[in-house]
C-alpha positions as CSV (number, residue, x, y, z in Angstrom):
1,X,-3.2,51.5,-24.8
2,X,-6.2,53.1,-23.0
3,X,-7.2,53.5,-19.6
4,X,-10.6,51.1,-20.5
5,X,-7.7,48.5,-22.5
6,X,-6.0,48.5,-19.3
7,X,-8.9,47.8,-16.9
8,X,-9.8,45.3,-19.0
9,X,-6.8,43.2,-19.4
10,X,-6.7,43.9,-15.3
11,X,-10.5,42.2,-15.1
12,X,-9.3,40.0,-17.4
13,X,-6.5,38.7,-15.3
14,X,-8.3,38.6,-12.1
15,X,-11.5,36.5,-13.6
16,X,-9.2,34.1,-15.2
17,X,-7.3,34.0,-11.7
18,X,-10.6,33.7,-9.6
19,X,-11.6,30.8,-12.3
20,X,-8.5,29.0,-11.1
21,X,-9.2,29.3,-7.3
22,X,-12.9,28.2,-7.8
23,X,-11.5,24.7,-9.8
24,X,-9.3,24.2,-7.6
25,X,-11.2,23.9,-5.1
26,X,-14.1,22.1,-6.7
27,X,-11.3,19.5,-7.2
28,X,-10.0,19.7,-2.9
29,X,-13.6,19.6,-2.3
30,X,-14.4,16.2,-4.6
31,X,-11.2,14.5,-2.8
32,X,-12.4,15.8,0.4
33,X,-15.9,14.4,-0.3
34,X,-14.4,10.7,-1.7
35,X,-12.6,10.5,1.4
36,X,-15.7,11.5,4.0
37,X,-17.8,8.8,1.8
38,X,-14.5,5.8,2.4
39,X,-14.9,6.6,6.4
40,X,-18.5,7.0,6.5
41,X,-18.4,3.1,4.8
42,X,-15.6,2.2,7.0
43,X,-18.2,3.9,10.5
44,X,-21.0,1.8,9.1
45,X,-18.7,-1.7,8.3
46,X,-17.8,-1.2,12.0
47,X,-21.1,0.1,13.4
48,X,-22.3,-3.3,12.1
49,X,-19.9,-5.3,13.4
50,X,-20.3,-4.0,17.0
51,X,-24.1,-4.6,17.3
52,X,-23.7,-8.1,16.1
53,X,-21.1,-8.3,18.8
54,X,-23.9,-6.5,21.1
55,X,-27.0,-9.2,19.8
56,X,-24.4,-11.7,20.8
57,X,-23.5,-10.5,23.9
58,X,-27.0,-9.6,24.9
59,X,-28.2,-13.2,24.4
60,X,-25.8,-14.6,26.5
61,X,-26.3,-12.3,29.0
62,X,-30.0,-13.3,29.0
63,X,-29.0,-16.7,28.9
64,X,-27.1,-16.7,31.9
65,X,-29.9,-14.5,33.8
66,X,-32.2,-16.6,33.0
67,X,-29.9,-19.7,34.3
68,X,-29.2,-17.7,37.7
69,X,-32.7,-17.3,38.4
70,X,-33.7,-20.9,37.9
71,X,-30.7,-21.8,40.3
72,X,-32.0,-19.3,43.0
73,X,-35.5,-20.3,42.7
74,X,-34.8,-23.9,42.3
């Protein structure tokens, strides 16, 4: 086997390892994207729930403030 053939085989082996590593990384990133997407969906749902709660509390506080003003003025 000539040195060119040896170098060629080593290069092919290195390229094969590199392709495998890239494929693995792409698979891992795909899973990571799915996980992050799920987390974002959950956080958006929680944010919407907290906003509704905050809006309800704001209405109740406004009502209480209005009542207190009437009591103090009246």
